[in-house]
N, C-alpha and C positions, 0 to 999 in steps of 0.2 A: 492433494497435499495441503495440510493445515499450515496456515501462515501465522506468524507472530503478530501480535497487536502492536500498535505504535508505541504504547507504554513500555512493552517488553523490549522492543527494539531500542527505544530511547534509553531505557535503564541499562540494558546490556552494553550498548555503545559507550555510554558514559562510564559504566563500571570498568569496561575493558580499557578505556583510555586512562582512567584513574589508576588502575592497577599497573599498567605499563609505565605511567608517569612515576608512580611510587617506586617501582623496581629500578627505573632509570635513576631516580633521585638517590636510592639506596646505593646503587653501584657507584655513582659519582661521589657520594658522601664517603663511602668506604675507601675509594681510591684516594680522595683528598686527605682523609684522616691517616691512611697508611703512609702517604707521601709526607704528611706533616710529622708523623711520629718518627719516620725514618730520618728526616732532616734534623729533628730535635735530638734524636739519639746520636746522630753523627756529630752535631755541634757539641753535645755534652761529652761524648767520649774523646773527641779531639781536644777539648779543654782539659780533661783529666790526663790525656796523654802528654800534653804540654807540662802539666804539673809533675807527672811521673818522670819526665825527661829532666826537669830541673833537679828533682830529688836524686836521680841517677848521677847527674853531674856533681852534685854536692858530695855524694858518697865517694865518687872517684877522686874528688879533691882531698877527701879524708883518707885516701889510700885503700878504700874498699871497692874493688872492681866488681860490680854486680853482674858484669857480662861474662864472668868466669866462675867456675865452681868455687864455692866458699867452704873451706875445710872446717873452720872454727864454727861449731854449732851455735855458740852464743852470738857470734857476729851474724851468722846466717839468720838466727831468730830475730835479732834486733833489726836487721835489714828488712826481713819479711814484715815485721810489725810496722816499719816505716811506710811500706807500700800499702799496708792494710788500712791506712787512714783514708785511702780513696774508695774503700768498699762501701762507705756510707753513702756514696753518690749513686743511688738507684741500684744498689747491689752490684756495683762494678767489680770486676775481677782483673787484677794486674798479674801478668806473668812475663818472665824474662827468659829469652833463649840465647844460646851462644851462637857463634858464627856458623856452626853446622846445623842450627835449628833445634838442637836438643834443649828441652825446657829445663832451666836451672831451678826455678821455684815459682810458685804462684800463691796468690792470697785467697783463693776460693776455699770454701768449706768442703766441697765435693772434689774428689780426685779427678784428674784428667783421664780420659780413656786412652790416651796415647802420650808418649813423652817426646815426640819430635814434630816440629812444625813442617807441613808439606813443603817440598821444594818449589812447587808452583807459586805458593804464597810468598816465599822468600824472594823469588825472582821479581815479583811486582814491586819490591821495596829496594831494589838494587840502586835506583837513582836517588835514594834518600828522601823521596816524597812520602808523605803520610797516605796510607791506603785505608779504605773503609769497605767492609764487606759484611755479608750476613750469611749465616750458616753454621756448620759444625767444624769447618776447616778440615774437611776430609776425615771426620771422625775423631779429631783431637779433643773437641769439647763434647760433654755428655748430652747436650741438647743444642737447639738453635740459639745463636747469640748474634748480637751486633758486635763487630770487632773493628777496632782502630789500631793500626800498628805502624811502626817506622823503624828504620835501621839507625843504630847508634854507633858512634866510634868514641870510646873513652880511653885516653892514655894508650893510644895505638891498639886498643882492643876493640874488636868489632862484635856486635851482637844485635839482638832485636828486642824491642819493647812492645808489648801488646796490652790493650785495655779492652775488656769484653763486658757486655751487659746482656742478660738473658732477654729473649723475645717474648717470654711469657706475659709480660706486662702489656705488650701490644695486642696479643691474642685476647687477653681478658678485656682490654679496652674495646676491641672490635666486637666481642661477644656481648658485652654490656650495651654497646651502641645498637647492635642488631636487635636485642631484646626490646629496648626502648622504642626503636624504630618500628618493630612489628606491632607492639601495643598501640603506638600512635597511629600506624596505618590502619589497624583494625577499627579504631575509634573513628578515624576519618571516613573509612568505607561505610560504616554504619550510619554516620550523620549524613554523608553525601548520598547514600542510598535512599534515606528517608526524604531528603530534599529533592532527589531526582523523581521520586514517585509523585511528589506534590507538583513539581514543575511539569512533569509529563501529563498530569491530569489537566493542568491549565492549558496545555497545548491540544491534547486529544479531545477535551470537552467541546470546543468549537468545531473541530473536525467531525466529531460524531454527530453534532447538530446539523452540520452541512450534509453529512452522509444520509441522515434521516430525512432531511428535506429533499435530497436527490431521489431517495426511494419513493417518497410520496409523489414527486414529480413524475417518476417513471410509471407510476400506476395511473396517471392521468389527473392527479390533483394539481392543477396549475396555480392554485393559491398558495402552495407551499413556499415558505421563505425561510432563510437561514438567519439566525441572530448575528448582527455585526458586532462581534466581541473579540477579545484576544489581542495578539500583537498586530502590528501594522499589516504584515503579509496575510495573516488569516482574515483580518477585517477586509482587506482588499479582495481576497478570495470570496468571502461571503457576499460582498457588494457585487462582484462580477456575477456570482451565481444568481443573486436576486434579480439583477438586470436581465440575465438570460431567461429566468423564470417569467419575469414580467413580459418580456418579448414573446415568449412562447404562449403566454396567456392571451396577449393581444392577437397573435396569429390565430390561436384557437377560436377566439371570439370573432375575428374577421372571417375565419372559415365558415363558422356557423351563420354569420350574417350574410356571407357571400352565397351560401347555399340557399338561404331563405330568399335573398334577392333574386337569384336565378329562378327559383320556383315561382316567385311572384311575377317576374317579367315574362316567363314562359306561359304561365297560367292565363294571364289576361288576354293576350291575342288568341291563344288556343280556345279559350272559352267563347270569345267573340266569333271565331271561325266556326266552331261547332254549333253555336246557337243559330247562326245564319244558314248554315247548310241544313241543319235539322228543320228549320222553318221553311226552307224551300222544298224539302223532301215531303214534309207532312202537310203542305199546303197552307201553313200559317201565313207565309209570305206569298202574295198574289204573283202569278207568273209574269205579269207586266213589270213587277219590281225586281225580278231576278237579276237583271243586268246591273241595277244600282248596287244591290247587296253583294253580287259577285265582285264588283269593283272594290268594295270595302274589304272583302275576303282577300283579294289580291294585295291590297295595301298591308293588311295584317300579316300576310305570308311574307311579304318583303321585309316587314319589321322583324319577324322572327329570323329571317335569313341574315339580316344585318346584325342582330343581337348575337347569333351564333358565330358569325364571322368575327365580330369584335372580341368575343371571348377567346376564340382561337388565336387571334392576333396578340391579345394580351398574354396568353399562355406562352406563345413562342417568344415574344419579346422578353418576358421576365425569365424565361429559361435560357436566353442567349442563343436561340436557334436562328435568329434573323441576323445575317451578317451586315455590318455597317460598311457601306461603300462610299466613304467620304471622298470628296474632291472639291476643288476650288471652283466656285461659280458665283454669279450675281444673284443675290437673294431677291432682288426686285423682279427677276424673271418668274420665280415661283409665285410671288404675290400677285403679279399681273395675270398669270395664267389662271389662278384660282378665281379672281374677280371676273375675268372674261368668261370663264365657264359658267358662272352664276349670273351672268348679265341679265338673262330673262327674268329670273326671280327678283333681282334688284329692281328692274324696271317695273315689274308687277307690284312690288311693295312700295313703289314711289320713294326709294331711298337714294340719298345723295352720297357720292363717294368723294373723299377729300384726301390729299396727300399722296396719291398714287403716282408712280413714275418719277422717283427721285434719281439722283446720280448713282452710277454703278457702285455697288457695295459688295465686295467679295467676301464670301464666307467659306470655311472649310467644313463641309458637312455632307450627309447623304441627301441628295435632292428629293428622293422619295419620302424620307422621314419628314423633311421640312414641308413638303407639299401636303402630307397628311395632317400635320399640325395646323398649318394655315387654313386648310380646308375645314377642319373641325371648328376652329374658332370663327371663321367667316360664316359657316353654316349656322352656328348659334346666333351670331350677330344679326343675320338676315331674319331669323325666326323672331327675334325679340326687339327689333328696331321698328317703332311705329311708322306709319305713313308720314312722309315729310321729315323723317329722322336722317341722321348722318352716321356714316361709318368712316372713321379716319385711320389712315395708315401713316406710320413714321418708322424710320430706321436710321441709326447712326452708329458710328464706331466709337467705342469707349475702351481705350487701352488695347488689350489683346482680344476683346470680345466685340461682337456686333449685337446691338440691342434693337429688337423689333417690337413695335407697339401697335396693337389693333384695338380701337376704341369705338364704341357705338353709343348713341343716345338711347334713352328708354328707361325702363323701371330699375335697371341695375340689380345688384345683389345685396341682400340683407346683410348687415354687419356680422350677425351671428353665423351666417352661412359661409362667409369668405374662407375661414380656415379649412373647410371641408370640401370645397368645390372640386378638388382633384381626386377625391376618394371614389372608389368603385361603387356604382349604383346609388350614389348620394344625389338626391333630387329634391328641389324645393321650388314651388311654383313661381315665387317672385324672383328667383335667381336666374340670371342669364346663363343659358347653356345647360340648365338642368330643369326639366319640366316633365310633365306626364307624356309628352310626345316623344321624348328621347329615352335612351336606355340607361343614361347615367354613366356610360363608359367612355364617351368621346374625349372628355377632358382628362380622364385618367390615362388614356392612350397618349394624349399630348405630353403629359408629364413624363411618361416612360420614354417616349421618343426623344424628347429634349435632353433628358438625363443621359441617354445612350450617346447623344451627340456631343456631350461635354458641356452642356449649358444648364441654365436654370429657368424656371417659369413661375410666375405668380400673378395673382389677380388683384385689381384695385377697383373700387367702386364708390360712388356717392349715390345712395339709394334714392330712386326717383329721378335721377339726372343722367347718369352715364355709368358705363362699365368699361374697364380696360384690362386687356391681357397683355403682359409683357414677358417676352422670352429672350434669352441670349444664346448666341452661337459663336464658336471660335472664329476669329477673323482669319482670312487666308493670308499666309506669309507672302511677302513680295517675291 
């Protein structure tokens, strides 16, 4: 199914809303105009009716009872001419009916289509109040009129006085108003349609640019970026898209670098193993040296196994497949266990230990995670602390966290290497914990484990003097 473009949707929506708005405005304007015209006619006819009533009373005072049939043609004509003075007021017609509703005379040029006022109309005027109506009075009038009427009593004679004004003026007014309104609406629709197309283009332009960048990104072009233009929402959208693209580009670069690092880390020990095995098989290595080179092969095989295991651990940790079994316990227990396990290496390296065995300091974390972190850091410290050097331990509570510090003397880490020490496979010979003897994964595992525990880890160093790793763990609640 073919879908509309944003421009068409925008234009059709605005046009629909505009048309509905104009139609509603037309209906409201027509209703208000009709109500105004109705009220204006009512006020005018009521005023004329008052004047005609005064004239009727004057005639009665002169002995001419207009509420009864007038036999004298001259008097009748003069009386009629007196009421015709009101015809100048918007074509008003005055007619008089007797007590039975029979029309005695009227001032209009057109003859009435009936000679008797309907009884229902007369009943409305029994209380002497002025009534106002619109219509033909049940066919009495030749067309629709506005009519004002009242009951009169003159010299004990009862009758009815009416003033009527044709509704043609209102119809003409409404028709003229509708014509002008339609012309104005057409002009408004044309102008607004052109403006809608311009505004729609301003909106769809950045969206099309983002869509094009997304298509490029989908084909593998991670350099694709969207221009940050347009309104605030579109600019935020483009910025978010660009951040996502940059992140994907970083991930893609990291993936390529990761695969290259894996290939390099696997190739080196495998090349060493193959070379020594081939040398023993073809006799290049004397039989009396086999034991020595088999020991090297064993070490390289162990290195491969540790590398593969570290990679598996990282994959499981980052995939969330390793459950966090946190509990409250003394962090010094883990630190002491790690140091005691490495006691022989520490003695062989003639390294001094300081700060071990502080007061109980309870943390809420997975003991296995913390043990792995401490082990990796201490293992690196032992590797790079020279004979006569010192490894210092410290731990203290800071707010809701416990901060653990492991420091060793030695070459330290180069300043330019500090920001990268926790990246996978990053190694730099002078840096503590990253050298050709390691895989470059130990500190990255430390970072993942500490983050999973709800803490943070960072490295500090003064090159040529010392290096310190500091990590935090949630403190156990009382």
